[in-house]
TIZA-281933 format. One line per field, with one value per residue: x, y, z of N, C-alpha, C in turn. Coordinates in steps of 0.05 Angstrom, whole numbers, m for minus. Layout:
% residues N
n.east [X,...];
n.north [Y,...];
n.up [Z,...];
ca.east [X,...];
ca.north [Y,...];
ca.up [Z,...];
c.east [X,...];
c.north [Y,...];
c.up [Z,...];
***
This chain:
% residues 470
n.east [59,77,44,29,m4,m41,m47,m85,m87,m127,m110,m124,m123,m146,m192,m215,m172,m180,m178,m165,m160,m129,m125,m74,m100,m134,m183,m221,m205,m225,m258,m257,m242,m238,m192,m148,m85,m60,m26,m56,m100,m75,m50,m95,m114,m72,m76,m124,m108,m87,m42,m8,44,84,66,65,60,43,41,5,4,m15,26,2,6,42,22,28,79,87,51,72,122,108,84,128,163,137,149,126,124,132,99,97,52,49,7,m16,m13,m45,m93,m104,m111,m155,m193,m200,m219,m265,m299,m329,m329,m299,m272,m248,m257,m261,m210,m177,m191,m175,m119,m106,m114,m74,m28,m49,m68,m26,30,84,89,96,143,188,189,238,257,255,226,191,208,262,314,350,325,281,305,333,291,263,303,305,254,256,298,273,232,262,284,238,228,273,262,217,242,275,235,216,262,267,234,263,305,357,409,413,417,468,498,484,480,454,452,434,470,490,503,477,423,419,425,381,340,341,355,328,301,314,321,334,381,415,417,445,498,566,609,587,556,596,621,579,572,623,620,577,590,637,683,686,657,668,689,680,632,597,598,574,523,502,502,463,418,413,401,351,320,323,295,243,232,237,221,161,146,153,135,125,116,168,178,137,149,200,187,160,202,235,207,209,265,278,252,283,332,321,309,357,391,366,376,432,436,410,444,488,466,452,504,524,486,492,544,536,502,532,588,639,640,621,582,594,641,631,633,613,580,564,569,515,484,500,478,423,417,430,392,341,341,353,360,399,395,343,318,303,334,380,352,304,318,330,279,253,274,249,272,267,242,174,141,109,87,67,58,99,108,136,142,174,163,163,196,178,173,156,178,217,216,253,300,308,317,365,399,399,425,475,492,499,545,580,591,630,675,680,705,679,623,622,635,589,551,567,559,503,487,504,465,427,399,363,394,375,350,394,423,389,395,449,444,415,453,493,467,460,513,528,493,510,563,550,520,558,598,642,685,673,707,742,748,781,758,781,781,820,844,839,855,815,830,858,815,781,815,818,765,758,792,779,724,690,632,614,588,554,533,499,463,440,415,378,346,325,294,257,230,206,171,137,115,57,28,m28,m60,m64,m18,m11,m52,m80,m90,m154,m150,m100,m44,m40,7,8,m13,m80,m134,m182,m217,m279,m300,m343,m385,m366,m396,m432];
n.north [371,351,308,286,233,208,148,121,68,27,m23,m92,m152,m203,m194,m158,m107,m35,18,87,139,201,268,321,366,345,325,268,216,164,122,73,23,m45,m98,m155,m181,m201,m218,m211,m180,m135,m116,m102,m60,m24,m13,16,65,97,129,188,205,232,230,212,165,163,118,110,82,47,14,m42,m97,m148,m143,m100,m103,m139,m113,m60,m73,m92,m46,m11,m34,m21,31,67,112,99,112,108,112,125,87,112,165,169,154,198,238,217,220,275,283,250,237,196,151,94,59,17,41,96,102,95,140,180,171,180,234,254,285,337,343,331,343,341,291,255,220,184,114,67,19,m53,m71,m120,m158,m157,m199,m195,m160,m191,m236,m219,m203,m251,m279,m248,m257,m313,m316,m290,m326,m370,m349,m345,m400,m415,m387,m415,m464,m450,m442,m494,m521,m497,m526,m572,m556,m511,m529,m549,m504,m487,m527,m529,m476,m412,m399,m437,m484,m528,m577,m576,m573,m621,m657,m644,m659,m714,m734,m710,m729,m742,m795,m825,m799,m811,m867,m870,m861,m841,m848,m860,m813,m774,m786,m776,m720,m701,m714,m684,m632,m623,m633,m592,m598,m641,m690,m659,m630,m672,m694,m651,m651,m701,m693,m653,m682,m718,m681,m662,m708,m710,m663,m673,m725,m797,m854,m888,m851,m801,m734,m711,m721,m743,m764,m744,m689,m689,m704,m658,m621,m642,m633,m576,m570,m597,m564,m517,m536,m543,m490,m466,m489,m468,m413,m412,m426,m382,m341,m350,m341,m286,m263,m274,m246,m195,m183,m178,m134,m93,m89,m65,m61,m16,m5,m42,m22,17,34,m12,m41,m104,m169,m186,m141,m105,m128,m124,m67,m55,m85,m67,m12,m9,20,76,124,132,163,231,263,265,273,249,196,190,198,154,114,121,143,195,252,266,326,383,442,509,575,608,566,502,433,371,303,232,182,177,127,110,86,32,m22,m64,m43,m1,m28,m54,m10,12,m27,m27,26,26,m4,25,73,58,56,98,162,211,199,177,222,252,219,220,274,277,242,271,308,283,247,189,124,94,135,168,132,127,178,173,131,156,194,158,131,173,183,134,131,176,161,116,138,170,135,124,98,90,132,132,183,227,273,320,316,284,229,162,95,36,12,54,88,61,63,119,131,101,130,186,193,162,141,142,92,110,157,138,109,149,180,143,135,186,194,153,170,216,194,166,206,238,197,155,96,24,12,57,60,50,m10,m30,m64,m58,m63,m23,23,51,55,36,73,49,64,92,155,199,247,315,366,422];
n.up [m1048,m984,m940,m875,m852,m797,m765,m718,m673,m636,m596,m585,m546,m556,m585,m645,m671,m674,m720,m737,m784,m791,m816,m821,m799,m762,m778,m798,m842,m846,m797,m745,m769,m769,m754,m753,m728,m778,m838,m888,m873,m853,m900,m930,m898,m903,m958,m957,m936,m977,m998,m1023,m1070,m1041,m990,m920,m865,m798,m746,m688,m625,m564,m515,m511,m476,m508,m558,m591,m614,m662,m697,m699,m722,m773,m798,m795,m831,m877,m884,m849,m794,m725,m665,m596,m543,m474,m431,m386,m400,m446,m422,m390,m429,m455,m415,m414,m465,m468,m414,m389,m420,m449,m499,m553,m603,m591,m569,m615,m645,m612,m609,m662,m666,m636,m652,m652,m600,m565,m586,m568,m547,m588,m604,m645,m644,m644,m625,m612,m570,m533,m569,m569,m552,m507,m473,m458,m434,m388,m357,m349,m321,m274,m252,m242,m205,m162,m152,m136,m89,m58,m52,m22,25,43,52,94,133,139,157,206,238,247,277,301,291,239,207,221,198,143,125,104,51,3,m29,m84,m61,m11,m28,m55,m13,20,m14,m12,39,83,126,193,212,165,151,194,188,141,154,174,138,86,81,80,32,m2,5,m13,m67,m87,m73,m98,m69,m31,16,70,118,164,155,150,201,229,206,222,277,278,262,305,345,327,336,392,405,386,397,386,344,362,398,376,365,318,248,216,165,131,135,113,61,44,47,8,m39,m43,m45,m93,m130,m123,m142,m197,m212,m201,m240,m286,m278,m284,m338,m361,m345,m377,m427,m421,m418,m470,m503,m483,m499,m553,m555,m531,m552,m541,m487,m455,m416,m375,m358,m320,m250,m199,m232,m251,m285,m290,m278,m319,m364,m352,m352,m405,m432,m414,m423,m477,m540,m529,m555,m568,m531,m521,m489,m432,m386,m399,m399,m345,m324,m345,m315,m267,m222,m205,m168,m148,m165,m140,m154,m144,m155,m110,m78,m72,m74,m64,m70,m58,m100,m169,m192,m241,m284,m311,m269,m261,m282,m247,m199,m211,m218,m167,m137,m163,m153,m98,m94,m127,m101,m66,m95,m132,m121,m129,m129,m78,m47,m55,m33,21,33,27,68,111,118,147,117,96,85,39,10,m3,m34,m78,m101,m116,m152,m193,m212,m228,m270,m306,m320,m343,m386,m415,m429,m460,m502,m526,m538,m506,m455,m385,m340,m282,m234,m188,m137,m154,m208,m229,m265,m241,m217,m203,m155,m130,m125,m87,m43,m34,m22,26,58,56,47,77,112,177,222,262,242,202,232,263,223,203,249,255,208,217,262,242,205,239,269,287,266,260,281,289,318,349,384,448,482,509,552,572,616,675,697,743,812,828,852,891,927,948,950,986,954,954,991,967];
ca.east [59,80,24,33,m29,m38,m63,m88,m96,m135,m103,m138,m107,m159,m212,m204,m162,m195,m161,m177,m140,m135,m108,m59,m117,m150,m207,m217,m209,m244,m255,m270,m235,m230,m173,m132,m57,m55,m15,m76,m117,m57,m47,m120,m115,m52,m87,m145,m96,m86,m22,2,72,101,53,76,41,53,23,5,m8,m7,40,m16,20,61,7,37,105,86,38,92,143,97,81,154,175,123,158,111,137,117,100,84,42,45,m22,m26,m16,m69,m117,m109,m122,m182,m211,m206,m235,m291,m293,m343,m330,m274,m274,m227,m263,m253,m181,m165,m195,m158,m91,m103,m113,m54,m11,m61,m72,m1,51,109,90,99,171,189,198,255,265,239,210,193,222,291,319,363,304,265,320,339,266,258,322,297,231,264,313,254,219,281,286,215,232,293,248,201,260,282,213,215,285,264,221,283,323,377,434,413,428,497,511,478,482,429,454,432,485,481,506,456,398,419,421,353,322,341,359,318,290,336,325,348,407,431,421,465,524,585,626,572,548,619,625,557,578,646,612,558,602,663,705,685,646,680,682,670,604,582,595,555,496,493,495,438,397,409,388,322,306,321,275,216,228,243,204,132,141,158,112,123,121,192,176,121,164,222,175,155,228,246,193,221,293,279,246,306,352,314,311,386,401,356,390,458,434,404,469,505,452,455,531,527,470,504,568,527,490,552,613,662,638,620,566,607,664,623,637,589,564,574,560,486,473,504,458,398,416,430,367,317,342,352,375,400,389,314,310,311,353,388,329,283,328,326,250,246,282,232,288,264,221,149,143,84,95,46,68,125,109,145,147,183,155,178,202,155,172,139,193,221,223,277,323,311,329,393,414,402,446,500,500,509,573,596,599,654,698,682,706,659,598,625,633,561,537,574,546,475,483,509,440,410,382,363,413,362,346,420,431,373,408,473,435,408,478,506,452,466,540,529,479,527,584,538,512,582,616,666,685,672,733,742,763,779,742,795,779,844,838,850,847,794,842,862,789,773,832,810,739,761,808,768,695,676,611,615,564,537,518,477,442,426,398,356,328,311,274,237,214,190,149,118,104,30,16,m49,m65,m66,5,m12,m75,m76,m110,m171,m142,m71,m38,m36,32,6,m33,m107,m149,m208,m235,m302,m303,m369,m383,m363,m420,m427];
ca.north [378,327,307,263,223,195,124,113,40,17,m51,m112,m176,m226,m183,m143,m80,m14,39,111,154,229,287,338,385,331,313,240,204,144,114,47,0,m68,m117,m172,m181,m221,m203,m204,m157,m111,m106,m88,m34,m7,m3,36,91,111,150,200,199,243,228,194,156,158,100,116,60,43,m12,m61,m122,m152,m143,m78,m108,m147,m92,m39,m82,m93,m19,1,m44,m8,58,84,120,87,127,94,131,111,83,132,191,168,154,226,252,206,232,302,281,238,230,173,130,82,36,16,60,122,102,98,167,197,168,192,263,261,307,362,345,330,338,334,263,238,213,159,91,51,m6,m77,m77,m148,m174,m157,m222,m188,m148,m213,m256,m208,m203,m278,m286,m235,m271,m339,m311,m284,m351,m387,m337,m354,m428,m415,m379,m438,m484,m440,m447,m523,m529,m488,m548,m593,m546,m492,m542,m553,m480,m487,m547,m524,m448,m400,m398,m466,m491,m553,m600,m574,m580,m650,m671,m640,m673,m743,m743,m690,m743,m748,m823,m834,m788,m827,m893,m867,m865,m820,m853,m855,m785,m759,m790,m761,m691,m696,m717,m662,m606,m622,m633,m570,m608,m667,m703,m640,m624,m697,m695,m631,m659,m723,m681,m639,m702,m727,m659,m662,m730,m702,m643,m683,m753,m816,m878,m885,m828,m776,m716,m700,m741,m735,m773,m724,m664,m694,m703,m629,m608,m652,m619,m550,m572,m604,m539,m500,m547,m537,m462,m459,m496,m449,m388,m415,m424,m354,m324,m353,m326,m258,m256,m274,m225,m169,m179,m168,m107,m73,m104,m52,m62,10,m5,m57,m6,34,22,m25,m55,m131,m183,m188,m114,m92,m139,m112,m40,m55,m97,m52,14,m13,40,100,147,135,184,257,277,250,276,229,170,189,195,127,96,126,151,224,257,279,355,397,471,528,601,607,541,479,410,346,280,208,176,172,98,108,73,4,m30,m80,m24,14,m47,m59,15,16,m45,m17,51,20,m13,45,93,48,57,124,183,232,189,174,248,260,203,230,300,272,230,292,323,263,233,160,111,88,159,176,114,134,200,163,115,174,204,137,126,195,180,110,138,194,145,99,154,181,113,126,82,105,138,139,207,237,298,341,309,269,200,143,67,26,8,80,99,49,74,147,130,93,150,213,196,141,150,125,77,126,176,124,102,174,187,124,140,212,189,136,187,234,178,159,230,244,174,142,69,4,14,81,59,34,m31,m25,m81,m54,m60,4,24,66,42,44,81,36,75,108,178,212,273,338,384,447];
ca.up [m1020,m967,m918,m857,m840,m771,m761,m690,m671,m610,m597,m568,m544,m569,m604,m668,m667,m689,m730,m748,m799,m789,m831,m803,m785,m742,m790,m803,m869,m839,m769,m737,m786,m752,m767,m736,m735,m799,m861,m908,m863,m852,m927,m937,m883,m916,m983,m951,m929,m1003,m996,m1046,m1076,m1021,m964,m901,m845,m770,m731,m659,m610,m537,m512,m500,m472,m530,m583,m608,m627,m690,m712,m704,m740,m800,m809,m798,m856,m899,m885,m830,m769,m703,m640,m574,m523,m449,m425,m367,m414,m463,m405,m382,m452,m460,m395,m423,m490,m461,m386,m379,m441,m457,m517,m573,m624,m580,m567,m641,m654,m595,m617,m688,m663,m616,m661,m644,m572,m550,m606,m556,m540,m612,m611,m660,m630,m662,m612,m617,m546,m524,m589,m563,m534,m483,m456,m447,m418,m362,m342,m341,m300,m249,m241,m232,m181,m141,m146,m120,m63,m43,m45,0,49,52,63,121,152,144,173,234,253,253,297,291,283,211,195,224,180,115,118,94,22,m4,m53,m97,m42,9,m40,m60,13,29,m32,m7,67,103,149,211,214,142,152,213,177,120,166,170,115,62,80,72,3,m16,6,m30,m95,m95,m68,m111,m50,m12,41,75,143,184,150,156,230,237,198,239,303,275,261,332,360,320,351,420,407,379,405,365,343,365,416,362,364,291,227,201,137,117,134,93,34,37,42,m17,m61,m45,m54,m122,m145,m122,m160,m225,m216,m202,m266,m305,m275,m296,m367,m367,m342,m401,m449,m416,m425,m499,m514,m476,m516,m579,m552,m523,m558,m530,m458,m443,m391,m354,m348,m298,m224,m187,m252,m256,m309,m291,m279,m345,m382,m345,m361,m434,m442,m407,m436,m506,m555,m513,m572,m571,m513,m532,m470,m409,m367,m406,m389,m316,m319,m352,m292,m244,m199,m202,m149,m157,m160,m137,m152,m150,m146,m97,m63,m88,m57,m77,m55,m63,m127,m186,m197,m265,m305,m311,m241,m261,m286,m222,m180,m218,m214,m139,m128,m174,m140,m71,m97,m140,m81,m52,m113,m145,m101,m133,m119,m49,m34,m56,m13,48,36,32,95,131,122,160,97,98,66,14,m5,m14,m56,m101,m114,m129,m176,m215,m223,m242,m295,m324,m330,m360,m411,m430,m441,m480,m526,m539,m545,m490,m430,m359,m329,m254,m228,m161,m136,m169,m236,m237,m270,m222,m220,m185,m128,m119,m117,m62,m21,m29,m9,53,73,57,43,91,130,201,227,280,225,188,252,270,201,202,271,250,188,229,280,226,194,260,282,279,253,275,272,310,335,365,401,473,486,532,574,576,644,685,710,768,830,824,876,890,949,940,968,984,941,971,992,953];
c.east [59,60,29,6,m22,m57,m63,m100,m102,m131,m120,m122,m120,m180,m199,m194,m181,m176,m177,m154,m148,m115,m93,m77,m136,m176,m201,m222,m229,m239,m266,m264,m225,m212,m159,m103,m51,m46,m36,m92,m100,m53,m72,m122,m96,m62,m109,m134,m93,m67,m15,32,90,89,67,55,56,32,27,m10,0,7,23,m2,41,47,18,62,103,71,57,113,133,95,108,167,160,130,144,129,120,121,84,77,38,15,m32,m30,m41,m94,m124,m121,m150,m202,m219,m224,m263,m289,m305,m345,m302,m279,m252,m232,m254,m223,m167,m168,m177,m129,m86,m101,m91,m35,m22,m63,m46,22,78,112,95,129,172,202,213,262,246,222,213,205,252,297,332,343,287,280,327,314,260,277,314,274,238,281,294,239,237,284,262,217,252,280,230,218,270,260,211,238,283,250,241,303,345,403,436,423,458,512,508,483,456,429,456,447,475,483,484,429,396,414,392,333,321,342,351,306,314,342,341,376,426,437,442,493,545,601,611,563,572,624,603,563,602,638,595,570,629,686,705,676,657,671,670,640,587,578,574,526,485,486,469,414,392,394,358,307,303,299,247,211,233,223,175,126,145,132,110,129,144,191,160,136,187,211,170,181,239,233,205,250,296,272,270,328,346,317,340,398,391,370,418,457,427,427,486,492,455,483,534,511,481,528,560,516,511,580,638,662,637,605,581,632,657,627,611,573,578,564,530,474,477,485,430,396,414,403,343,317,340,370,376,393,359,303,320,331,360,366,308,292,324,297,241,253,264,246,288,241,196,151,115,90,71,55,96,129,117,152,155,177,173,183,177,151,155,153,195,231,249,302,328,324,358,410,418,424,473,510,511,538,591,606,624,679,702,683,686,631,599,623,604,545,543,560,516,470,488,484,419,390,385,382,400,358,372,428,414,385,433,466,428,433,493,493,459,494,542,516,496,550,573,531,536,602,642,663,684,700,730,759,760,763,755,797,803,837,852,842,826,806,848,836,779,789,824,783,741,775,793,737,679,655,610,588,544,521,495,455,426,406,374,336,312,289,251,219,196,166,128,104,76,16,m5,m53,m65,m42,5,m35,m69,m98,m127,m163,m112,m66,m32,m11,31,m15,m61,m121,m177,m227,m256,m305,m331,m366,m382,m388,m412,m422];
c.north [352,329,282,256,208,172,117,86,34,m13,m68,m137,m199,m216,m169,m116,m60,8,63,127,184,245,305,358,371,319,285,233,181,135,86,24,m22,m87,m133,m171,m204,m207,m194,m180,m132,m99,m92,m61,m15,4,18,63,108,135,162,194,209,242,207,186,153,141,105,94,62,16,m32,m89,m126,m151,m122,m85,m118,m127,m70,m48,m83,m66,m6,m8,m33,22,77,90,111,105,112,114,116,109,104,159,191,167,182,242,242,217,260,302,270,225,203,150,121,58,38,36,88,124,107,127,186,196,180,222,272,283,334,365,346,324,331,305,244,236,186,137,72,24,m29,m85,m106,m167,m175,m179,m215,m175,m170,m229,m245,m207,m231,m286,m273,m249,m298,m336,m306,m309,m369,m375,m345,m383,m430,m407,m401,m460,m475,m446,m477,m531,m519,m509,m569,m583,m528,m505,m547,m528,m479,m505,m539,m495,m438,m398,m426,m471,m518,m577,m599,m582,m610,m666,m669,m655,m703,m751,m721,m703,m750,m778,m834,m824,m804,m854,m892,m871,m843,m824,m848,m826,m768,m762,m775,m731,m684,m696,m693,m634,m602,m619,m611,m579,m636,m677,m684,m634,m649,m700,m675,m639,m682,m712,m666,m659,m713,m706,m658,m684,m723,m681,m654,m711,m771,m839,m871,m861,m801,m760,m702,m722,m732,m742,m753,m697,m667,m693,m674,m615,m617,m638,m591,m551,m579,m580,m520,m510,m540,m507,m453,m466,m476,m422,m389,m413,m395,m335,m326,m339,m296,m248,m254,m251,m197,m163,m170,m140,m86,m86,m91,m51,m35,9,m19,m42,12,20,10,m41,m82,m143,m185,m160,m100,m103,m128,m84,m39,m65,m80,m24,11,7,66,125,151,155,211,272,257,251,255,201,168,185,167,107,99,135,182,230,269,308,367,426,488,555,599,581,518,457,386,323,256,204,171,142,92,93,43,m5,m47,m63,m9,m3,m51,m34,19,m2,m36,8,46,9,8,66,84,49,85,146,205,223,185,201,258,244,213,257,296,260,251,308,305,251,203,147,105,112,169,158,119,158,191,147,133,186,183,131,148,191,156,117,157,179,127,114,165,159,113,109,101,108,147,164,214,263,322,335,293,240,182,115,60,23,34,93,87,59,103,148,122,115,176,214,174,153,131,113,93,146,163,117,126,182,169,129,166,208,172,152,206,219,172,183,236,221,162,114,50,6,37,81,41,14,m25,m41,m79,m51,m31,5,39,52,53,50,70,46,93,131,191,239,295,356,410,469];
c.up [m1003,m944,m902,m845,m815,m768,m732,m688,m642,m609,m578,m568,m559,m590,m627,m659,m682,m696,m740,m761,m800,m806,m811,m787,m765,m753,m798,m832,m866,m810,m766,m755,m768,m768,m745,m745,m753,m824,m881,m899,m860,m880,m937,m923,m895,m942,m979,m944,m954,m1001,m1023,m1050,m1053,m993,m947,m880,m819,m756,m702,m645,m581,m534,m498,m499,m494,m557,m602,m624,m656,m708,m719,m724,m769,m812,m813,m824,m881,m901,m866,m806,m746,m678,m619,m553,m497,m442,m405,m380,m431,m446,m396,m405,m458,m440,m402,m448,m485,m434,m379,m400,m447,m474,m538,m596,m615,m578,m594,m651,m637,m604,m645,m686,m644,m626,m654,m614,m556,m570,m593,m550,m564,m619,m624,m644,m649,m650,m619,m593,m537,m545,m586,m544,m508,m463,m442,m427,m390,m344,m332,m319,m273,m236,m229,m207,m157,m132,m129,m92,m46,m35,m21,26,60,64,91,141,159,163,202,251,262,274,285,282,253,196,197,205,151,106,106,64,11,m31,m64,m78,m21,m3,m46,m35,22,11,m26,23,87,127,168,213,190,141,171,202,155,130,158,144,89,59,71,42,m13,m17,m12,m59,m104,m90,m82,m92,m29,15,45,103,163,180,156,186,240,230,215,267,301,275,289,349,353,334,380,424,405,389,381,367,347,383,402,360,337,271,210,172,120,114,113,65,25,31,15,m41,m65,m55,m83,m139,m146,m141,m189,m231,m217,m229,m288,m303,m287,m326,m376,m364,m366,m425,m446,m425,m455,m512,m508,m493,m543,m577,m546,m527,m545,m499,m444,m417,m369,m344,m325,m271,m213,m206,m258,m281,m312,m294,m306,m365,m377,m356,m391,m445,m437,m419,m466,m520,m539,m529,m577,m552,m522,m514,m448,m388,m373,m397,m359,m309,m325,m329,m268,m219,m196,m183,m162,m148,m160,m133,m160,m138,m134,m80,m81,m69,m74,m59,m62,m93,m143,m190,m222,m287,m302,m283,m241,m265,m261,m201,m186,m213,m184,m128,m138,m160,m112,m72,m109,m121,m65,m69,m125,m124,m104,m123,m88,m35,m34,m35,16,53,41,60,117,137,135,141,101,77,39,m3,m18,m37,m81,m116,m129,m154,m199,m228,m238,m269,m315,m336,m350,m387,m428,m444,m464,m505,m541,m547,m530,m465,m406,m348,m300,m249,m199,m161,m149,m199,m246,m242,m250,m229,m199,m157,m115,m110,m91,m39,m14,m15,20,70,77,57,57,110,154,207,244,263,211,208,260,248,199,225,267,230,199,247,265,213,215,273,270,265,271,264,295,329,354,385,425,476,510,557,580,606,652,702,737,786,826,850,875,911,937,959,964,970,961,969,979,974];
***
């Protein structure tokens, strides 16, 4: 007779893990075995399980940081089936099991008894998780891009002190030439001393010929304007040298981050080519070279989800539902899935609606109900994810179709969208204003309170009238 034992493991990052082994009826073989993620201790734990010839083992764990990955890999190579339980789900079950106690020993017992408590949640996990290089690299790239954006914002704040002419000369999107200039010549005095000829050669070298005499003239004019705003020499009301040093620090950080992003882009392209050699994901509209890598890396194996609804739930782009009797309400998005995947899908959906007539028709229909643009795009992102996952699971490329199901090209799709499914600007403004008024209606807070010293718009009657006699 084949028996499946359940090994529940309460993982710890630095302390010892604790494991409990349960039979199919929920009774324990043993509990509270402590071990570390070392081959010798894992071998000893495996020997203590004492499997029969036809017995199997299911290991149930929570995705505790990255600690679970090597443990799961070791047991999988021993023939065990691995099941991962979301931390929020196990916390709810633990509260039912023991409301006021939480420790690793209790976690291991709870996870070992999960086949009895929640058998639907025991789906086999086949992915490598954080061991998948594409999953890691897209996350690293996203974090570095956000760090560089923060640096750019600080550069904007510093350049505001020098005057608006610097924006006209450099632009808001700091390229390599702009960062090289700010790293060395952010002081108006040093920029003027450099001169027009040398500044022009500097710009040509660092911009590969894109910036020439015209930009040099604009930068020198910006430097002169800064001196006029703050004064020059001993009369200057700001220390340009100190400000230039601060700008140089930020510019050098941005240069390093830009180089790292370029290297990560190349790695993403190579890893995506291995994960999706036929280019199924990138065939979808609105999906570019970065977005396709994010989708492939964060979803992993599309077959690990039991249905398309599970993939949509993993993205967090599904609404919260509160139903009781005949009353049913849907609230905002659950946002319970992968935030990076959700961000990539939102960006892709906003572009896909401009090419795919079916998605554009749905977007127009949603906007006609005075729905906010972001809400409509979330609906489009859910539909786009469903189509990409279907194509990925079946091994077929995404095919653009008109609303009558006729296959079309991308250029035909853009033409159809512009002709038949465009949403005018006034409709979007009306929808945004309606949603804003609904959010503010009945809202209390500082913005809704009148200041005690607020000016009175009507004349004040300062005369004192005697009280009327009864």
